[in-house]
N, C-alpha and C positions, 0 to 999 in steps of 0.2 A: 504961199502961193495966192495970187489975186483970184477973185471969185470968176471962174471960167465956166462957159457952157461947153459941155463935152458931149458929143454924140458917140455912143458906142454901138457898133454893129455886132450882134451876137453876144450881147451882154448877159444873157442868162445861162450861158454855157459854163463849162468847167473853170476856164480861166477868168471868164467874164464876172462871175459872182464875186471872186476875190479881188478883181480890179475895181468893181463898183464900190466895194466896201472901203477900199483904200482911197478912191477918189472922193467919196462922200466925206470922209474924215478930214480931207483938206478943205471943205467948204465948197467944192465945186457943184454946179447944178448939172445934173446928168440926164441925158435923153438916151434911152435904151431903143434902139431900132431893131425890131424883132418881128418874125413872121406871125406869131400869135401873142397878142398882148397878155393873155391870161398866164403864159409860161413865165412871165417876168414879174408878176405881181408880188412874189415873195421878197424881191430886192427892194421894195419901197420902204420896208422896215429898217433898212441900213442907213437911212438918212432922216432929216427932219421932214416935216409935213411939206409936201410940194417939191422937195429938193430932187427927188428922183422920180421921173415920169417915163412912160412907155409909149411907144409910137409903132403901130402895126405897119410893117414895111416889107414890101416884096422887092428884094434886090434884083429881080429880073425886069422890074419896071423902072426906067431912068427917072421918070417923074416922081415916084415914091422915094428914090434915093435923094433927089434934090430937095424934096420936102423934109427929109430926115436930117439933112446937114444945114438947113437954112438958118442962119445966125449963129452957127456953131464956132467956137474959137478954136477948139481941138477936136480931131476925129480919130477914133481908133477902130480898126477893123479886125475883128476876131473870128470871123466866119470860116469855117473849115469843116470837112467831113472825112470820114475813113471808109465809108461804104456808100458808093454812088447809088441813087435810087430815083427812078423816074427822071424828071428834068433837073434834079439835083445832082449833076455830074461833076466830075473833077474839073472838066473844062470849063463849065459855067461858073462854078463857085470859087474855084482856085485861080483860074487864069483870067476870065472876063471880068467878073464882078469887082475884083479889087481895083482894076484900072478905072471902071466906071465910077466907083465910090471915090477914088482919089481925085478924079477929074472933077467931079461934082463939089467935093470939098474945096478944091482949089478955086473954082468958080464962085463959091459961096463966101470966100475970103477967109477960110481957116488959116491960121498961122502954123498949126502943127498937125502933122498926120502920122500916125504909127500903124504899121501893118505887120501882123503876126504871120509869118511864114513857117518854115520848118528846117531843122538842122538836116543837112543832105539834100536840100533843094538843088536841082541840077537839070538843066534843060537837055542834057543828053543821057539822063537816067533811063533805065528800062522801066522802072515803076512809074506809072501814070501819075501817082500822087506826087512824087518827088519832082517829076518833069512839069507838072502844071503849077506846082508851088513856085518853081523858078520862073515860069511865064507870068505868074501874077506879080512877082517882084519887078520884072521888067516893065510891065504895064503901070505899076504904081509909080516907079521912078520916072517914067516917060511923061506921066500926067502931073506929078507932084515931085519935082526934083529934090526938094528939101525934106521929103519923107524919110522916116526912120523905119528900117526893116529889122525885125527881131526873128532870129531863127532859134527857137528852143529845141532842146533834145526831148526825149521822152518826158513827159511832165507827170509827176506824181503828187498825190495829195489825197484827202478823204474821199473825194468824189471821183478818183481816177478810174481809168479802164485798163490798167496795166497791172499793178500789184494786187488790186482787188480781183481782177479776173483770174489770176493764177490762184489766189487764196480760195476763191469761190470754186474753182475747179478741184482743188485739193480736198474739199469736203466730200465730194462724191466720185471722184475719179481715183483709180488705183495707182495711177502714175502721172507724171507731168512731162511734157515733151521738152527735149533740148535739141533744137535744130542746129546741125553742124555739117559742113561740107565734107568733113574728114570722118564723120561717124561711120562705125562698123568696119573700119579698116583693120586688117589683121594685126592684132596685138595693141590696138588703140580704139576700142569700141566707142569712147566718148569724144575722140577727136581733141580739138583745142578748147572745147567749152562753148562753142558756138559764137555768134556775132557779139560785138561789144556794144555796151550802152553806157551813157553817161546821164543818168536820170537827174532831172532838175526839179526842185520844189516849186509847186504852183504859186505860193506866196512870194517866192524870190521873182518869178516871172512877172507878177503883178507889180512888184516894187520897181522892177526894171522899166516897165512901161510908164509908170508915173515919173520915174526919173528922166526918161527920155523926153517926155511931154514938158516937164518943167525946164529943161536945159536946151535952148534953141541951138547950142553948138553941136548937139548930137544929130541934127538933121542931115539927111543925105548919106548917113552911114548905115552899114549892115553889122548887127551884132549877133554873135553866136552865144547862146545862153547854155551852158552845161553844168551839171553838178560837180562837186570836188572829187568824185571818185568814179573810176571805170570798172564796169562789171561785164563779165561774159554772161551769156544767157544762162549757162549752168549756175553761176554764182547768183544770179537774180532769183532763180527757182530755189536755191539752198537758202537764201536770205529770207524768202517768203515763208518757206517751211519752218524755219527757225523761229520767226516771229509769231506764227500761229500754232506752234508746238505740235506739229504733225509729221509723220514719217510717211514719205511716199517715194516710189521708185522713179528715178529720173530716166526717161526712155529716150536713148539716142535716135535722132531722126534725120535723115539726109534731106536735102533740099528737094530732091525728086520726090521722096515720100511726103514731105510737107505740101508740095504742090498738088499731089493727088489727094491728100486730106482736104486741102483748100477747095479743090473742085467739088468734092462731096459736100462740104460745108456751105458753099455758094448757093446751094439749093434751099437753105434755110432763110427765113424772113430776115433775120439779123445774124449773119454768120460770125462765128468767133475767130475765123481766120479766112482770109482771102488770098487769091493768087498774087494780087499786087502787094500784099503785106509781105508775102514770102520774098518777092522780088526786092522789096526794100531791105529785108534782113540779110540780103546777100552782100550788103555793104555795112561796115561798122557805123554806128550812130554816135560818133564822138566828135568833139570840136577839132577843127583843122588847125586852130592856132593862127590862122591867117587874117582873122577879123577881131575887133575889140569884143570884150565881154563884160562880165560882171564887174571886174575890177575897175574898168574904165567908167562905170556907172556908180562906183563907190558902194558896191554891195558885196557882202561876203556870203557866198552860197551855202545853203543848209545841207547837211548830210542826210542821206535816206535813213540812216540808223537812228537820227534824232527824232524823225517824224513817224516812221512806219509803226512804232508801238502804239501811237495815239489813235490808230483807226483800224490796224489789222487785228488787234485783240479781239474783235467781235467774231472772228472766225476760229477762235480757240474753243476747244471742248469746255463745257461747263464744269466748274469745280466748286465743290461746297466745302467750306472749311467749318469744322465743328469746334467750337470754343467751350471748354469746360471750366466751370467756376466752382469754388468751394460753396456748399450750401451753409 
């Protein structure tokens, strides 16, 4: 890859740190557009001196967006949230900002634009998260028709808020929830195992972004990125407990019960579960098969079983092994 100037919005986030590391390895010069510069300082060690810079950017300010993409050859938008807070709403960050960033990138002369959306993005979805993600895709393609849209499934990895969340809960909670619309039916307390997920490794997502940037023929396409295996919610919980070597009761929970729990949790500063997330789980989070995926980018997706032991082992109980030697 020739030496490119790449602006990455949201580069200090979960996917961002893995993407920056991979871009730096290619020799690209990386500009990280972020709200607070100090949050991205740790990324500078991933490249040579001066290769990675940070630029404080408020994506609500068009002038600052234009400054962030000035001179950029490629632009990547990773900005996204799960919990709306203040002016950081789904509408502002998922629907409006992507189109503004794409328009600024086009005006600045960028040749490639990659936008990270989400598997399940749908403008008719009941979930505001999924609905605004779809609106963002529409805005991006209207402003930058050659853009590449990437829809990852639930992303897992060392810094994730998925398997780590359940493992952390298992340390102090006597049970883990399994949300299922058929739960507590007579003769079938656990229902069907809950909604289905197809978790995707964060490193594979980062590799896919780089592959999309390097290949101009991938422009104007939507990619669904999903892992090689499909799991029910119950299987996700069982896999987590097996990795951390703990026994917990899996408590069946209907969607009505989950919505009530989410309403109570919404009173917390950072709720573990929101009503919108419950609405999202009412649909399976798996690839539709209607769009290209990892295979089209030349990437073999990694299984969860290959990665989970590398970071969930910190949630295991401490074991001390006594080694006796002859004196």
